[in-house]
C-alpha positions, -999 to 999 in steps of 0.1 A, spaced: -873 327 -189 -880 361 -215 -906 352 -241 -878 355 -266 -867 324 -258 -895 305 -253 -900 263 -260 -913 270 -296 -884 289 -308 -861 263 -295 -870 241 -304 -868 249 -341 -836 254 -336 -827 222 -321 -843 210 -351 -822 231 -372 -789 220 -355 -799 183 -357 -806 184 -394 -774 205 -401 -751 172 -382 -774 146 -401 -759 165 -435 -723 164 -419 -725 129 -408 -736 119 -445 -711 142 -458 -685 119 -437 -698 91 -447 -697 99 -484 -661 113 -485 -654 80 -468 -670 56 -494 -652 79 -521 -617 79 -508 -594 53 -523 -585 20 -503 -552 16 -494 -533 -7 -520 -528 -45 -507 -498 -61 -492 -492 -79 -527 -488 -42 -550 -509 -51 -576 -503 -33 -605 -480 -8 -585 -450 2 -599 -418 -7 -591 -384 10 -583 -368 24 -612 -330 16 -600 -323 -17 -584 -361 -31 -588 -352 -69 -569 -352 -74 -534 -328 -103 -519 -345 -114 -488 -332 -139 -458 -372 -151 -445 -376 -158 -411 -375 -198 -415 -353 -218 -393 -356 -249 -414 -324 -260 -432 -338 -266 -471 -349 -229 -470 -318 -217 -455 -309 -193 -487 -319 -157 -505 -353 -152 -520 -356 -125 -544 -388 -96 -546 -400 -73 -565 -400 -35 -548 -426 -15 -551 -416 23 -563 -432 36 -531 -409 13 -507 -372 21 -529 -363 41 -503 -373 26 -472 -360 -7 -488 -324 -7 -481 -298 -33 -470 -300 -44 -438 -336 -33 -430 -361 -56 -416 -391 -62 -439 -427 -85 -448 -429 -107 -473 -453 -131 -489 -440 -167 -482 -453 -199 -497 -476 -186 -530 -482 -213 -557 -466 -204 -589 -503 -205 -603 -511 -173 -581 -500 -147 -603 -521 -116 -612 -506 -86 -636 -473 -96 -630 -470 -100 -592 -472 -138 -579 -497 -137 -552 -508 -153 -519 -488 -170 -490 -488 -159 -453 -471 -131 -438 -432 -133 -424 -406 -116 -413 -370 -111 -430 -342 -93 -434 -336 -73 -473 -296 -83 -479 -292 -69 -508 -308 -49 -540 -298 -61 -573 -307 -50 -610 -323 -88 -617 -332 -119 -600 -318 -153 -613 -350 -167 -608 -372 -169 -644 -408 -163 -631 -425 -137 -616 -417 -126 -579 -436 -117 -553 -437 -76 -538 -418 -69 -505 -453 -64 -484 -442 -37 -458 -403 -27 -449 -412 -29 -409 -386 1 -398 -360 22 -417 -337 15 -391 -303 -6 -409 -299 -37 -384 -278 -58 -404 -247 -50 -419 -225 -69 -438 -199 -76 -411 -228 -89 -394 -245 -110 -419 -205 -127 -426 -203 -137 -390 -236 -156 -389 -229 -172 -420 -201 -186 -407 -216 -195 -374 -242 -216 -393 -218 -233 -412 -198 -240 -383 -226 -252 -364 -248 -272 -395 -274 -246 -385 -296 -218 -406 -285 -183 -407 -322 -173 -401 -316 -192 -363 -284 -177 -360 -295 -140 -366 -323 -146 -343 -298 -149 -317 -275 -122 -328 -302 -94 -342 -327 -85 -308 -363 -87 -308 -372 -45 -328 -385 -18 -301 -400 8 -319 -395 34 -289 -360 28 -290 -357 30 -324 -375 66 -322 -351 80 -297 -318 95 -313 -288 78 -295 -260 104 -279 -229 115 -300 -196 93 -298 -173 109 -275 -134 113 -285 -111 82 -279 -97 81 -244 -62 86 -232 -46 52 -230 -47 39 -196 -12 33 -172 -6 -3 -166 -23 -10 -132 -23 -44 -119 -12 -59 -155 21 -53 -141 19 -89 -125 21 -107 -155 52 -110 -172 44 -93 -204 13 -76 -196 26 -41 -196 38 -53 -239 2 -63 -243 -19 -33 -231 11 -12 -251 2 -33 -281 -39 -26 -278 -29 7 -272 -9 14 -307 -34 -4 -326 -21 -41 -328 -37 -72 -326 -25 -93 -298 -37 -126 -290 -37 -144 -258 -48 -169 -230 -45 -148 -198 -46 -171 -167 -54 -144 -138 -42 -144 -107 -68 -150 -79 -86 -122 -63 -109 -97 -73 -83 -77 -96 -98 -95 -132 -128 -66 -132 -102 -39 -136 -73 -55 -153 -102 -60 -184 -111 -28 -179 -74 -16 -185 -73 -38 -217 -106 -23 -231 -99 13 -221 -61 6 -243 -82 -4 -274 -106 26 -271 -73 49 -270 -63 31 -301 -99 45 -317 -112 12 -326 -138 -9 -301 -135 -39 -281 -160 -64 -270 -162 -84 -236 -187 -118 -226 -187 -129 -193 -206 -159 -181 -235 -142 -162 -249 -106 -150 -227 -106 -116 -197 -109 -139 -210 -82 -162 -218 -56 -135 -182 -61 -119 -164 -49 -155 -191 -28 -161 -183 -8 -128 -146 -10 -136 -149 5 -171 -173 32 -152 -147 39 -127 -118 40 -155 -136 55 -183 -169 77 -170 -201 74 -183 -209 69 -220 -180 50 -231 -196 12 -230 -228 -6 -230 -239 -35 -212 -260 -55 -229 -275 -86 -205 -309 -101 -202 -319 -82 -169 -317 -51 -186 -354 -55 -200 -361 -57 -242 -364 -20 -249 -335 -6 -226 -313 -36 -246 -328 -28 -277 -318 12 -272 -283 -4 -262 -277 -27 -291 -288 4 -318 -263 25 -301 -236 2 -304 -243 -4 -341 -247 35 -349 -216 39 -333 -223 60 -307 -207 35 -280 -175 16 -290 -170 -10 -260 -194 -34 -248 -201 -55 -221 -224 -87 -221 -231 -122 -214 -233 -148 -243 -262 -130 -264 -234 -99 -269 -211 -123 -284 -226 -113 -314 -228 -71 -304 -222 -50 -341 -190 -31 -327 -176 -7 -354 -140 -11 -361 -134 -39 -335 -102 -40 -320 -103 -65 -294 -126 -92 -287 -125 -110 -248 -139 -138 -230 -136 -142 -194 -140 -183 -178 -145 -200 -211 -151 -233 -194 -186 -218 -176 -216 -236 -190 -236 -205 -197 -213 -196 -227 -229 -225 -248 -260 -210 -261 -292 -232 -255 -309 -222 -287 -302 -235 -322 -271 -239 -337 -261 -241 -299 -230 -220 -310 -204 -217 -278 -193 -175 -274 -154 -186 -272 -157 -198 -305 -180 -172 -322 -153 -145 -305 -124 -165 -324 -145 -166 -356 -150 -125 -349 -111 -121 -343 -100 -144 -374 -127 -122 -400 -123 -85 -384 -81 -91 -379 -82 -82 -344 -70 -90 -308 -80 -116 -286 -79 -124 -252 -94 -151 -234 -89 -151 -195 -103 -170 -163 -85 -183 -131 -86 -216 -146 -75 -229 -178 -97 -252 -204 -81 -278 -227 -92 -256 -255 -71 -225 -243 -43 -248 -234 -45 -256 -272 -46 -223 -285 -13 -218 -269 1 -250 -283 -7 -241 -315 8 -210 -315 -23 -188 -325 -20 -172 -289 6 -163 -265 7 -170 -227 -2 -141 -208 4 -155 -171 24 -144 -139 56 -156 -120 55 -184 -94 66 -160 -66 33 -138 -74 14 -169 -77 27 -180 -42 18 -142 -25 -15 -145 -38 -27 -178 -38 -41 -195 -4 -29 -223 12 -49 -253 4 -51 -283 23 -70 -319 12 -88 -342 30 -90 -375 17 -105 -409 19 -74 -423 44 -81 -389 68 -119 -398 69 -117 -435 77 -97 -422 110 -115 -387 122 -145 -404 145 -160 -371 138 -162 -372 100 -177 -405 103 -207 -391 127 -211 -354 113 -207 -339 81 -177 -319 84 -140 -335 93 -122 -327 122 -93 -303 99 -122 -288 80 -141 -280 115 -107 -263 130 -103 -244 99 -135 -229 97 -138 -220 136 -101 -201 129 -114 -183 96 -146 -174 119 -122 -150 139 -110 -130 111 -138 -129 89 -164 -147 68 -156 -184 56 -172 -196 23 -185 -237 23 -191 -249 -16 -216 -277 -16 -219 -294 -55 -255 -294 -52 -286 -267 -40 -315 -280 -22 -323 -299 14 -329 -336 6 -299 -357 -4 -298 -386 -28 -288 -416 -7 -267 -447 -12 -256 -476 9 -236 -467 40 -212 -498 35 -204 -502 -5 -216 -471 -18 -244 -483 -39 -274 -458 -50 -304 -465 -34 -329 -474 -61 -369 -478 -59 -385 -511 -61 -410 -501 -82 -396 -479 -108 -359 -479 -102 -360 -440 -96 -333 -428 -69 -342 -423 -31 -341 -396 -15 -345 -381 19 -376 -362 30 -373 -328 49 -402 -353 70 -372 -371 72 -394 -403 52 -373 -419 27 -394 -416 -10 -385 -421 -48 -376 -395 -68 -394 -402 -100 -428 -423 -86 -430 -403 -58 -435 -439 -35 -421 -440 2 -397 -465 8 -398 -481 45 -379 -509 43 -349 -509 21 -318 -533 16 -290 -528 -6 -291 -553 -30 -255 -555 -36 -242 -567 -1 -275 -568 18 -269 -539 39 -298 -516 58 -278 -485 64 -279 -455 44 -260 -424 36 -262 -393 17 -247 -390 -19 -248 -354 -17 -258 -331 8 -277 -297 -4 -269 -266 2 -298 -260 24 -291 -288 47 -255 -283 48 -267 -247 63 -289 -260 90 -261 -288 101 -231 -255 98 -261 -236 119 -263 -267 145 -220 -269 144 -216 -229 153 -245 -214 169 -235 -182 175 -228 -177 131 -247 -164 108 -252 -188 80 -265 -172 46 -269 -198 15 -262 -185 -20 -274 -206 -49 -300 -210 -78 -331 -198 -59 -312 -168 -43 -273 -156 -61 -256 -131 -32 -234 -110 -52 -215 -100 -15 -213 -102 15 -197 -81 41 -168 -86 60 -178 -100 88 -175 -135 106 -203 -158 92 -209 -189 74 -218 -186 34 -229 -218 17 -230 -217 -23 -231 -242 -42 -206 -239 -76 -203 -208 -95 -231 -189 -73 -200 -178 -46 -207 -143 -38 -174 -118 -36 -168 -113 1 -152 -75 10 -122 -83 16 -117 -115 11 -129 -151 27 -109 -158 56 -112 -198 46 -136 -218 21 -141 -254 25 -142 -275 -7 -168 -303 3 -177 -339 -11 -149 -333 -41 -154 -364 -54 -191 -362 -57 -177 -336 -86 -149 -361 -99 -169 -392 -100 -192 -375 -125 -193 -395 -160 -184 -372 -181 -150 -362 -206 -143 -328 -184 -153 -339 -150 -120 -333 -140 -111 -298 -153 -146 -290 -143 -142 -297 -107 -112 -277 -110 -128 -247 -123 -150 -247 -97 -126 -252 -71 -102 -223 -81 -130 -201 -86 -139 -203 -51 -103 -208 -41 -94 -174 -55 -123 -152 -33 -102 -161 -3 -69 -141 11 -34 -148 1 -19 -172 23 3 -143 44 -32 -128 57 -39 -160 67 -62 -176 38 -71 -211 39 -89 -233 18 -97 -272 24 -108 -294 -2 -125 -330 10 -111 -349 -18 -84 -378 -28 -52 -356 -23 -34 -380 -54 -57 -373 -81 -45 -352 -109 -76 -321 -102 -66 -317 -69 -27 -320 -70 -35 -289 -94 -53 -272 -71 -29 -275 -42 2 -260 -64 -22 -238 -77 -12 -247 -113 -44 -251 -138 -24 -248 -168 -3 -278 -163 -31 -297 -160 -51 -282 -189 -15 -294 -209 -19 -326 -198 -54 -333 -206 -47 -317 -240 -18 -347 -246 -39 -371 -230 -69 -368 -254 -47 -364 -283 -34 -395 -279 -71 -412 -272 -84 -390 -302 -115 -368 -278 -117 -331 -285 -105 -304 -291 -80 -319 -308 -106 -338 -327 -140 -326 -343 -173 -342 -332 -208 -342 -338 -234 -357 -320 -266 -371 -339 -293 -384 -312 -332 -391 -316 -349 -426 -317 -331 -457 -330 -355 -457 -363 -343 -419 -369 -307 -418 -362 -299 -452 -384 -320 -435 -411 -302 -404 -410 -265 -421 -405 -275 -440 -437 -282 -412 -459 -255 -389 -446 -223 -390 -470 -197 -381 -441 -160 -376 -446 -136 -405 -456 -121 -401 -424 -150 -400 -401 -156 -424 -372 -191 -434 -360 -189 -444 -322 -226 -459 -309 -248 -456 -309 -255 -461 -273 -292 -452 -253 -298 -416 -235 -310 -412 -202 -345 -410 -204 -362 -377 -187 -378 -383 -158 -418 -375 -157 -425 -346 -140 -389 -334 -140 -381 -303 -165 -367 -312 -198 -325 -303 -204 -318 -290 -237 -318 -323 -258 -327 -346 -241 -354 -365 -250 -389 -357 -242 -407 -379 -210 -414 -410 -217 -394 -414 -248 -361 -433 -257 -339 -421 -277 -302 -435 -287 -275 -411 -295 -241 -417 -320 -208 -397 -319 -193 -388 -356 -156 -382 -352 -131 -362 -378 -96 -358 -374 -85 -320 -375 -90 -302 -407 -122 -324 -413 -143 -306 -391 -161 -283 -422 -167 -314 -441 -188 -329 -413 -203 -298 -409 -209 -295 -442 -224 -330 -448 -245 -331 -417 -259 -300 -423 -273 -317 -460 -281 -345 -449 -301 -327 -421 -321 -308 -453 -326 -335 -468 -346 -353 -450 -366 -318 -438 -371 -313 -472 -388 -347 -478 -411 -347 -450 -394 -362 -425 -391 -338 -400 -414 -351 -377 -397 -375 -359 -367 -351 -346 -326 -358 -349 -312 -335 -331 -275 -328 -351 -253 -309 -325 -212 -300 -334 -193 -302 -309 -215 -312 -276 -205 -298 -243 -211 -336 -226 -197 -364 -245 -197 -383 -212 
């Protein structure tokens, strides 16, 4: 170390540096202290926008007595960003006495949508100011707002609840990324497999030329439905318009996605499903709203997709439960798309292998035209259907001793020589519910009357309280022998594995759903709706325990059973290629006969005629009112129903067992609810929904919302 850099000199320099640093810090502190604070969210004293200083806001409060717009003042600094359709935050719930410098203050911050800018407010008092524009991205268009209002009115719900379903949650990163440039319209596609239908070519030509045809499409068996839907979308895009397709699940969306990509290439359509994740799904939704993409395929949430210049809305398999939204106000995708077709004056396509009663009503009323194939085409593509009834089971020694009737065992053995065999079981899992082997009365627990079921250990136990039962006897006939009411998919797989030891057994159900299976000999055990697609089609299919599906105490039991059977049988090879289906159900029943003849339309037409005679939906409109006995009675006593309304009930609602998941609309565990049905003839549905909504809003305004009363328009299950 030299003398010029000694310790003394270094200490002086260090002290000077420390003093300079202290002065800098003090200057920063003073600068921060003198800097003006940011304006509070009340914008007290701030100037208002010179032009249109009032913003009409829909606040995100999903309660019926607040289902209206509220006016707020627009600060000058937010004038440019506060445009109709953007997300905003506002103060809500301020008292009238909390007014300072001309601004109403107080209340909590709440999200909302800016609906309209106005020059004056209908409210005479002072207005609170917009607190914040969350994002300048306009996400709520006039068309989407009109659709949401129509859905809310139809289902007696609030507009805010509908918009929660229609507009996905915001992702800032997705908004910052630009959407791709829109591609020019493609050329009109060829007819393809639509030529198999009597008016298929004319339907595509109408879409491609800018027409708005409305059709109910009964698709032929096989995997061609996704490619046919893709051609309908492509024909609509060729006319310069947009298209929307709603399917029941992600597997179906993937098939339509693949068909559209193969037909049109990448970049012309968006897929809106929950599997994509919030950010990616919001980015896709923004691309649709900005006009970058003109076609959408998705599950039920996509029914509100903001497609520009809508030319076609389509729904596949409208009888599937997945199309019914479980969140308030619980709209059905089919009905929302019907509203869109009416509001946007666009084409409509309802397709399925089967046919619902609602689809038959659309055709019978003349609102839509049938789009079907001739009987010769049906016979060429459908498999052979054989039945095993109660009489056959009584004479079948193998059926009494084992799980599989002789005919089903023979068909399975023959089918396994040529490819995979599908086995449809009405329920998932392993443990079966038990019943008396002699009279078939359900086996009940002596302590809590819960259902008895066989455990994997072999013991008999209660599904409600968990107690084991060692000395059961039937209280109806005195019998001591038990039989399984319905055997689960895993139990069936085990039994089939023992019957066919050299054949692999695969299961597809709620826990693990297979998408496809290879074209190799295998037994595929599946619950209804989870059947995987086999490459080249199944060689055979066994539809077991059909009486269980038909015996459900529900108005739609026969229709739903036929839809599930046809959905499985449509995956089987045509009869000419050896495809065979065995259904274990009484052959004289109407749904079984419709399956044998492959005539779902005839079954739906006859069901519609019977419901018209009895006044059942969809010929009539119906609403379900459920809650505690006192709450339901008070509600029905205050509601001003239409003069032609008829109240049915109330009747007790099945209780929710402790420890079991609560189904939508079911009472909480430990509570006993009742349900009343309100029925009106055609033409009075809007009046019924309006009356129920007004009564529910008045009840909440009075503070009676602590005792819930559930109102559901057009409930899917009415017993």
